[in-house]
N, C-alpha and C positions, 0 to 999 in steps of 0.2 A: 269312857263313853258307854252308856247303857245301850244295848242293842234295841233297835226299833224294827218293826216289820217292813223293811224296805231293802233294796239292794245297796251294797257297799262296794265302792270301787277299790280294786286291788292294784298294787304296783308289783309285778312279778320280778324275779331275779334271773339274770343271765349267767350261765356257766360257760366259761371259755376253755373247754377241754381241747386238746390238740387235734382231735379227729373231726371237729366241727367244720361246717362250711365257712368259706371266707370270701371277702371282697364282693365282687358282683354276683357271685353264686351263693351268698349267705342268705338263707331263707328267713331267719329270725328277724334281722333288721327290716326286711321287706314287710314282714307281718306287723311289726311295730311302727312302721313308717319313719324309721330313722336311717341315717347314713352309717354304713359300716366303717369302723376304724380300719385303716389299711393293715392287712396281715393278721388281724385279730380273728381267731376262730370263734364262731358263734355256735355252740354245741347244743345247749339245752336252755329252755325257759321254764323255771320252776314256779308253779302256782300252788301255794300251799303253806303249811306251817312247820315244815321241818326246820329245826333250830340251826342247821348248817346254812340255810339260805331262805329264811321266811319271807313271804310276801308282806308288803306294808299295806295296812288298811288306811285309806284316805277318807277323812270325815269331811262333812260339808263346810265346817268352819275353818278348814285348812289344817287342822291337827292330824297327826299321823301316829300309828302304833304298829309294831310288829304283830303279825297275825297270831302267832302262838301265845303272845302275852295277852292279847285281847280275849282269846278263847279261854285262857286260864282264869281270867277275871269273871267271865260270864259264860260258862260252859253250856248250861242247859238252854239258854235263850238262843245261842248261836248254833250249837251242834244238834240239839234235840234231846229230850229225856231218854229215848231208847238208845241213842248213840252213846250218851254218857254212861248209861247203865252197862253197856257192853264193852266200851273201849276206854272209859274214863274221860278226863277232861283234856282230850287231845284229838285233833283231826286225824282220823284213821287212814287217810289216803293222801297221795301226792299226785297232782296233775302236772304233766309236762308237755312241752313241744320239744321234740328231739330232731336235730338236723345233722345227719352224718355225711361228711364229705369223703371220709375214708373209714376203714374198718375200726370198730371198737374192739377192745380186748375180747379174747375168748374167756368166758366167765360163766359163773352160775350164782345163784342166791340161796342162802340157807333157809330152812324152815324155822318156825318159831323157836323150838327147843334148841336147835343148833345155833341160832342167832344169839340166844341168851348166853350160851356157853362161850361163843366167840367173843362177844362183847365183854364178858366178865374177864376173860383171859388176855384179850388184846384190844382194848378200847381205842387205841390209836388207829388201828386199821379197820376195826368194825365198830363204828361210832354209835350204834344204837342196838337195842335188844329185840328188834322187830324183824319179822320175815319180809319178803319182797316179791310176792307173786305179782305179775304185771300183764297188762294188755297193751298191744301196739296196734294202732289203727292208721293205715296209710293215708296221708294227705294227698300225695301224688303217687308215690311208689315206695317200696322198701325191698331191698335185697338183704338177705340175712343167711347166716348159718344157724340151724336150730336142731338140736337133738341128734342122737346117734343114728347113723345109717343102719340098715339091716345087717344081720350076720353075713349073708351072702355078699353084700356089697363090701363089707370090711375084709372078708377073705379075698375078694378081688383086689382091694387096695394093696394088701400085703403081697399079692402076686405081681401086680402091675408095677408097683414101685418098690423094687427089691432094696433100694437105698434105705427105706424105712425099716423093713424087716431085718436087714443086715445090721443096721445100727443098734436095734434093740435086742439082737440075738434071739429072735423069736423061734420058738419050737411049738408047733401047733398041737392042740389038744382037742380032738374032735368029739370027745365023749361028753363035753359040757353042753348044757342047754344054751339057748341063744343069748339070753341076758348074761349068764355066767361067762360065756365065751367072750362077749364084748367087754365085760368087766376085766377078765384076765388079760386080754390084749392091751386094753388101754392102761390099766395099772402097770403092766410090764413096761410099756413105753414111757410112762411118766416117772416111775421109780428108777428106771435105768437112767433117764435124763438127770434126775436129782443127783445121782451118785457118779455120773460119767458125762457131765455137761461138756467137758473139754473135748469129747469125741464127736459131738453133734455137728459142728460146723462143716467138716469135710463131706459128710453125707448130704447135708443141705446143698452144698456147692455142686456135688456130683449130680443130684437130681435137677438142679437148676440148669446145669450145662446140658444135660441130656434133653430136657424139655425144650430148651431154647433152640435146639437143632431140629425139632419136629415141626412139620408144616402146619399141623392142625392140633388144637388143644381142646380138651374138655373144659367145662366151666370151672371145675376145681383146679385144673392145671393152670388156666389163665389167671385165676385168683392167686395161686401160689407164686407165679412169676411176677405179678403186679406187686404183691406184698413183699416179695424178696427185695425189690428195689427200695422199700422203706425200711425193712428190718434186715440189715446187711450182716448182723452178727448171729450168734447161735440162739434162735428163738424157736422153742418147741412148737409154738402155735403154727408155724409153717408146715409142720407134719400133721398136727392135730386137725387142721382144716379138712384134710382128706377123709376123716372119720365122721364128719358131720353133714347133715342134709342141707342142700341149697334150697332156700324158700324165697319166692317172689310174691309180693302183694301189690295189687293195684289200688287206686283211690277207693276208700271206703271199706276195703277188706281188712280183716283183723285176725290176730292170733293171740292166744293166751299162753304165757310161759310160767309154769309152776316151779316151785322150789326144786333144785337139783338138776334142772334141764340145762345142758351146756348150750351156749348161744353166743353169737356175735352179730350185731347189726353192721352191715357192710356199707350201705349207701341209701339215702332217701330221707324223706321228711314225714314224721309221724306225730300223732297225738298219742301220748302214753299215760297210763294211769296205773298206780301200784299202791300196795300198802305203804304206809308212811315210813320209809326206811331208805338208807343209803349204803346198805351192806352189800358189798360185791366181793366175791371170791374169784380172783383172776388167775389165769394160767399162762397166757401168752399174747403176742401181738400188742405189747404195751411196754412202756418204760416205768409204769407204776408198780407198786408193791404186788408181788405174785406169791401165791400160797398154794403151790401144787399139792402138797401133802394133805392139806385140808380138803381141797377140791375133790380129789379122787375118793375121799371117804364119804362125801355127801352127794355124789352124782347119782342121777337116775340112769341106769344103763340099758333100759328098754329102748327099742327102736321107736323113735318119736320125732316127727317132723313138725313139732308145735301143734297146738290144739286150735283149729280154726274156730272163730267165734262168729256164728251166723246171727245177725241181729234180728230181733222182733221188729217188724216194719209195718208202718201204715203209709199214707200218702206223702207225708212230709217228715216223719220222725222215725228214729231207730233207737232201740235200746240194746246195748251190748252187755248182756248178763254174763257173769263169769262165776266159776266155782270158788268164790271168796265172799265172805260176809262184810269185807271192809270197803268195797267199792263196786259201782257199776257206772257205765258211761252212756250218755245219751247224745244223739246227734240230730239236729234239725236242719233240713235243707228247705228253706222257705222262699217261694217266689215273691217278688215285690208286691206289697199290698196285702199279703195274706196274714191271717191271725192264727196263733196257736196258744190255747189256754194250757197252762202248766200247773197242775195241782202239786202241792207239797205235803206229803203225809206226815211231816214232822222231822225231817233230817236236813242238815246243812247241804247246800249245793254250791258248786263253783261253776261259773259260766265263762266261756271264751269264744269270742267271735273270730273266725278265721277268714271270712270273706264278707264283703258287703257291710250293711248297717242295719241295726235292729233297735226298736224302741221297746223297753219293758214298761208295761202299764199295770197299774193296780191301785190299791188303797193309798199308796205313797205318791201317786201322780205319774209322771212320765220320766223315764231314765233312758237316754239314748246311748248306744254303744256302737262304735265303729270297729273296723278290722283291727285286731291286735289288742283290743281292750277286754278286760275281764272284771267280773264282780263276784262277790259272795252273796248268796241268798241265805239269810239266817233261818233256822227252823221255825222261828216265830212268825215268818211270812208264809201263810198257808196256801196262797194262790197268786199267780201273776199271769200276764198275757204277753206273748211275743208278737210284735207287729213289725213285719219286714218293711223297712224303708226302701230297700233295694233287694234284688236277689241276694240271699245271704246264707251262710253256714255257721251254725252255732254248736259248740260242744259243751256238754255239761257233765259233771261228775258228782255223785252222791253216794250215800250209804243205802243199800237196799233194805227196805223194812217189810 
């Protein structure tokens, strides 16, 4: 099907990872207007062309095609000449809705050079050769662990939780600069775990018993006790969480996570956009494949609580620009009856309606979208208008030109 200058409806793919929300609390079924299957976790909704779970393009005549195949057949008309020149015949970003009912793994993502090496040596666990910088924008709220705490805070962790320091047989070296100190501490913890994992569980149990008898807990301590109920065996993530910053986002707030930054989303519903990759280097709080040795070699050890993204804002629209040439995110909050003209400088766009209903108007006629529906705007469509049928919220992702 040759692309025309008009919107194309997409059927996204649901990912059912164990940490997703379930049953009456499942956000993604509510977004899509479907009934959740009892007990099924609804973790992510993928809107894009990653070969692991590509969206399906739905044509007017009832025909369908996986998005990555349609792009491969018509790259310039769909992606735009500038996008193809930079990224080749592939969509360079992946748009998601993520709904966390419990903590994701403590993880990081490789940069481009690291991803190429990991994919070449272990394609089973690193399925592509791309990096994965990402932005998270809270739909309601997001609790997360992001980046290392300061040297002062980590020194306090080792003092306040002697179970951790004793397990890793820590000997302080105060002559190091801050980043080197954090690296030395963390690498000592992880390397000791790799070689002496059989010693870990008693120290976790000691800390759990001690904290359970305390009347008041810090946020990190409460999280440790909560996750201890889920991970009853020796999981180093239960100690690692004390080394990372707690971050809380409210609706509309956003943060950018670059390669090498350790993080774990704990709970909440977000729109997420990233380079088109599924490369995840995991450390703990998961039953999936973990690669601690790789992770400690690619981490950013500077104190870093995530990079807040302050959008450029006018009355109804926001643009979340990030330090990546692969993607940026737009958000429109439109009152009923309002119009928003959206120019397209020549790059593919993906749109998702998260509340209300909106009509896309242009040379193609009218195209109405309700909550949970998404479309692709090909590069060959140079302008369209959003007409809000009700109060609505629309997210868009594109390549900055």
